[in-house]
C-alpha positions in Angstrom: -106.5 -72.8 -118.4 -110.1 -74.8 -116.9 -113.1 -73.2 -115.0 -114.9 -76.7 -114.7 -114.1 -77.5 -111.1 -117.9 -78.2 -109.8 -117.5 -81.2 -107.2 -120.5 -83.3 -106.9 -122.0 -84.0 -103.4 -120.3 -87.6 -103.0 -117.0 -86.2 -103.4 -117.3 -83.1 -101.0 -118.8 -85.9 -98.6 -115.7 -88.0 -98.6 -113.9 -85.2 -98.1 -115.9 -83.7 -95.2 -115.7 -87.4 -93.8 -112.3 -87.4 -93.6 -111.8 -84.5 -92.1 -113.7 -86.2 -89.5 -111.6 -89.1 -89.5 -113.6 -91.3 -91.8 -111.3 -92.7 -94.7 -112.6 -93.3 -98.2 -112.4 -96.7 -97.7 -114.2 -97.0 -94.6 -117.1 -95.1 -95.7 -120.6 -96.8 -95.8 -124.3 -96.3 -97.2 -124.9 -94.5 -93.6 -122.4 -92.3 -93.9 -123.7 -91.4 -97.3 -126.8 -90.9 -95.9 -125.8 -88.9 -93.1 -124.1 -87.0 -95.9 -127.0 -86.2 -97.8 -128.8 -84.9 -94.7 -126.1 -82.6 -93.7 -125.7 -81.3 -96.5 -129.8 -80.3 -97.0 -129.1 -79.0 -93.9 -126.4 -76.7 -94.2 -128.5 -75.1 -96.8 -131.3 -74.9 -94.5 -129.0 -73.1 -92.2 -127.7 -70.4 -95.0 -131.2 -69.5 -95.8 -131.6 -68.3 -92.7 -128.6 -66.2 -92.4 -128.7 -63.5 -95.0 -129.8 -63.1 -99.0 -127.8 -64.9 -100.7 -127.6 -63.4 -104.3 -127.3 -67.1 -105.9 -131.1 -67.8 -104.7 -132.5 -64.2 -105.9 -135.0 -64.7 -108.9 -137.4 -62.2 -110.5 -141.3 -63.6 -110.9 -144.4 -62.1 -111.9 -147.9 -62.4 -110.8 -151.1 -60.9 -113.1 -153.3 -59.0 -110.7 -157.3 -59.6 -110.9 -159.5 -56.8 -110.2 -161.2 -56.9 -106.5 -158.6 -60.0 -105.3 -155.8 -58.4 -103.0 -154.3 -62.1 -102.2 -152.1 -64.3 -104.2 -150.6 -67.7 -103.6 -147.0 -67.5 -104.4 -144.4 -70.5 -104.9 -144.0 -72.8 -101.3 -139.9 -72.5 -101.9 -140.0 -69.0 -101.7 -138.1 -67.7 -98.3 -138.6 -64.0 -98.2 -139.2 -61.0 -100.7 -136.8 -58.3 -101.1 -138.0 -55.8 -103.7 -141.9 -55.5 -105.0 -142.8 -53.4 -107.9 -146.1 -53.0 -109.8 -146.1 -52.5 -113.6 -149.2 -50.6 -114.6 -150.2 -50.6 -118.2 -153.0 -48.0 -118.7 -154.3 -46.9 -122.6 -151.2 -48.6 -123.8 -148.6 -47.1 -121.7 -147.0 -48.9 -119.1 -144.9 -47.2 -115.8 -143.5 -49.4 -113.2 -143.9 -48.3 -109.2 -142.2 -49.5 -106.5 -144.4 -50.9 -103.4 -143.8 -51.5 -99.7 -144.0 -54.1 -97.0 -146.0 -53.5 -93.8 -146.7 -56.0 -91.1 -149.4 -58.0 -90.2 -150.6 -55.3 -87.5 -150.3 -52.7 -90.0 -152.6 -54.7 -92.6 -155.0 -55.4 -89.8 -155.5 -51.5 -89.1 -157.0 -50.7 -92.5 -160.7 -50.6 -92.2 -161.9 -52.0 -95.7 -159.2 -54.0 -97.0 -161.5 -54.6 -100.4 -161.3 -51.2 -101.0 -160.2 -50.9 -104.9 -157.4 -49.0 -106.2 -154.1 -48.9 -107.6 -151.9 -51.0 -104.9 -149.3 -49.4 -102.6 -148.1 -51.9 -100.1 -148.4 -55.4 -99.6 -148.4 -58.0 -96.2 -146.1 -61.2 -96.8 -147.9 -64.2 -95.0 -144.8 -66.6 -94.3 -147.3 -69.5 -94.2 -146.9 -72.8 -96.4 -147.3 -71.7 -99.3 -146.5 -68.1 -98.4 -149.2 -65.7 -99.5 -148.9 -61.6 -100.8 -151.9 -59.4 -99.8 -152.0 -56.5 -101.8 -153.7 -53.0 -100.4 -155.6 -51.8 -101.9 -157.2 -54.5 -103.8 -156.9 -53.7 -107.6 -159.2 -52.0 -109.4 -160.4 -52.3 -113.2 -159.1 -49.0 -114.3 -156.2 -50.6 -115.5 -153.6 -53.8 -115.9 -151.7 -54.7 -112.9 -148.6 -57.3 -113.0 -146.7 -57.4 -109.7 -143.1 -58.2 -110.2 -140.8 -59.5 -107.0 -137.4 -60.5 -106.0 -137.6 -63.4 -104.1 -135.1 -65.3 -102.3 -136.0 -68.7 -103.1 -134.9 -72.6 -101.8 -131.6 -74.3 -103.0 -132.4 -77.3 -105.0 -132.4 -80.5 -102.8 -128.7 -82.2 -102.3 -129.2 -85.7 -103.7 -126.0 -88.2 -103.9 -127.4 -90.9 -106.9 -125.7 -90.1 -110.3 -123.3 -87.9 -108.9 -125.3 -84.8 -108.7 -123.5 -81.7 -108.4 -125.0 -78.7 -106.1 -126.5 -75.5 -107.3 -123.9 -73.3 -105.6 -121.8 -70.4 -107.1 -118.0 -71.6 -107.2 -117.5 -68.8 -104.4 -119.2 -71.0 -101.9 -117.8 -74.4 -102.6 -115.3 -74.1 -99.5 -117.7 -72.6 -97.0 -119.9 -75.6 -98.0 -117.2 -78.0 -97.6 -116.2 -76.6 -94.7 -119.9 -76.3 -93.0 -121.1 -79.9 -93.8 -117.3 -81.4 -92.3 -118.5 -79.2 -89.3 -121.9 -80.5 -89.3 -120.7 -84.0 -89.2 -118.4 -83.9 -87.1 -121.3 -83.8 -84.5 -122.1 -87.7 -85.4 -118.4 -89.2 -86.1 -115.8 -86.7 -84.3 -117.1 -84.8 -81.6 -114.0 -83.7 -80.0 -113.4 -82.1 -83.8 -116.6 -79.9 -83.6 -115.3 -76.9 -82.2 -112.3 -76.4 -84.5 -114.6 -77.3 -87.4 -117.1 -75.0 -86.6 -114.8 -72.4 -86.4 -113.3 -73.1 -89.8 -116.7 -73.0 -91.2 -117.8 -69.7 -89.8 -114.3 -67.9 -91.0 -114.9 -69.4 -94.5 -118.3 -68.3 -94.7 -118.2 -64.8 -93.7 -114.9 -64.3 -95.8 -117.3 -65.6 -98.7 -120.4 -63.3 -97.8 -118.5 -60.5 -97.1 -118.7 -59.7 -101.0 -122.6 -61.4 -101.0 -124.1 -57.8 -102.0 -124.6 -55.9 -105.0 -121.6 -53.5 -105.4 -123.4 -49.9 -105.5 -123.3 -47.1 -103.5 -125.5 -46.0 -100.7 -127.2 -42.9 -100.3 -129.4 -42.0 -97.3 -131.3 -39.1 -97.2 -133.7 -38.0 -94.2 -137.1 -36.9 -94.9 -137.5 -33.3 -94.2 -140.0 -32.5 -95.8 -142.8 -32.2 -93.2 -140.3 -29.8 -91.5 -141.6 -26.8 -93.7 -145.3 -27.2 -93.2 
């Protein structure tokens, strides 16, 4: 038994072109250039659909007193969870912090007020910037940890490069690649291939979440004041 199935992008592209009616002996350098472009565009489409677990990465930023804003990596798509590690007199504790909108952040009268940060504004410019409120004070050491959905590695054809996708996403990727290429090489097959790709993607991402219980607790504390 083997578990090494991980076809390179060229093989996946030839398979996808075959679905469009382009047989392997007919493939040209122009076809391969379109395969590379379509493969990267499929990953762009997927990056905007939902948080994909294989893209999630934990990163850290050491905060500086009085500095509220920090530039994050340009390949960061969006933030998931953020927490602050506060070290005071040699003892470290973690505390979750929550995001606010641009409009909410704009309402804060003194954006340079110093205290332990409690919220953040994630500005999705390029590169993205996270701004904390309050700004970190000098009474402790603060390290911001965040789980971010990162951009997938670029798809390159030379050297028989493989994708960075997990095993469960191989078939949806090939299906989506075929549908993307059909727009150029087999418009009459596009609708059918797009339906196959959509069904394949939905089936694969149905389990693209953490298998844990969900608890919903109403905030009733204010009812008793």
